[in-house]
C-alpha positions, 0 to 999 in steps of 0.5 A: 612757204617752202617748209609748208609745201615740203609739209604738203608732200610729207603728207600726200606722198603715202597716198600717191604711193598707195594709189600707185600700188593700187594701180600696179595691182590692177585698179580699184574693184569697178576698174577697167582692168576689173571689168575686161571679159574673157574672150567669147567662145569660138561659136560665139565669135562666129555668129553661132549660137552653140557649138558644133558637136564632134563628129562621131568616130565612123560607125559604118564605112560605106561598101566597096562600090568600085563600079563593080567587081569587075570593072574596077572602076571608082564609085560616084557618090553624092552622100555617103550611106551612113546612120551617122549624123554627119554631112561633109562640106567641100569646096571647089576650084580654090579661087577665094583665098580668105584668110578669115576662113582659114581662121574659121576652119581652125577655131571652129575645127571644121573637117572640110575638104577642098578640090583644087585646080592647079590653074586656079589655086595654083598662084596661092598654093600656101593659102592652102598649106596653112588650110591644111595645117588647121585640118582640111583636106586637099583633094583632085578638081584637074589641072585646068577645069576642063570639062571631061565628059567626051575627051579622049583617054589621054586628055582625060588622064592627063587633067587627073594624073597631072593634079595629082602629081602637082599635089604631091609634090606641093604638099606631099599628099596624093589625093584619093578623091576626085571631083570632076568639073561641073560635075560631068563624066563618062566611062572614060573619067572613071578609067582615067581616074582609076589609073590615076590612084582615085578611089571615089568620085565624088559629086554633091547632094546640096548646094550652099548659094549665096543665101540657102541650100538648093538640092540636086533630088528635090529634097528639102533638107540635109539627112545625113551623109549628104555632101554639099558643095560650097562655090568658092568664087571671088565674085560671090558675096557674101564671102565665103566665110560667111556663106559657111556660117549661114551653111552651118547654121543650117547643119545645126537647125537639122541636128547634124554636125559636119564630118571628115570626108577622107573618114568615110570614103 
């Protein structure tokens, strides 16, 4: 009996060894190992039908419009005068700190601009350091999100210059763009911004709501050079990532791509 078993093992051993070698080499054709597909391209993973075209090198910088050469005040812009087929994505405050948004910016190479308020973003500046590391621009949105219009010069300067110092200390950069909270400002705001080293005060031409774009001047579509605001509030649904993807679809539908605001202002 033992002799028969030994003979059977002698016959089976080459077959078992051959099977083991085949498994070690990835399995037979049609096996699970051979059916593993490569990773999908980033645009498909994020729900886009095509990759975003890379933005062109800025062909025309906007003219110097520092209020006027006589005043030396920074210009107030809601769009960039350019023929490049780009729009600019901007995000305020810094309330929503979804790590998936960092992944989105990194994988799609989105040149987004974050206007940060210290009292909102400050507890999570590490999140914005990661965004900066993957190409996001960090700019000024005041220390405490105070409505500036009508405040005395000293108060406005403290809000703007204070955030300049905070961002420089935390990230080693001194912002040159400023967005006033609620989009409200006066001549005092412009004087304070200029004295804090601001080169342009940035508003917006369109806003991405939870479902669609709204426009400030009755337009129905995006145009080259438009600045788009994407509210970044934790209470809003869908998430910041999902709203950004919806916006990117609209950008693509209109034959545009995303440019880097810092390159134009």
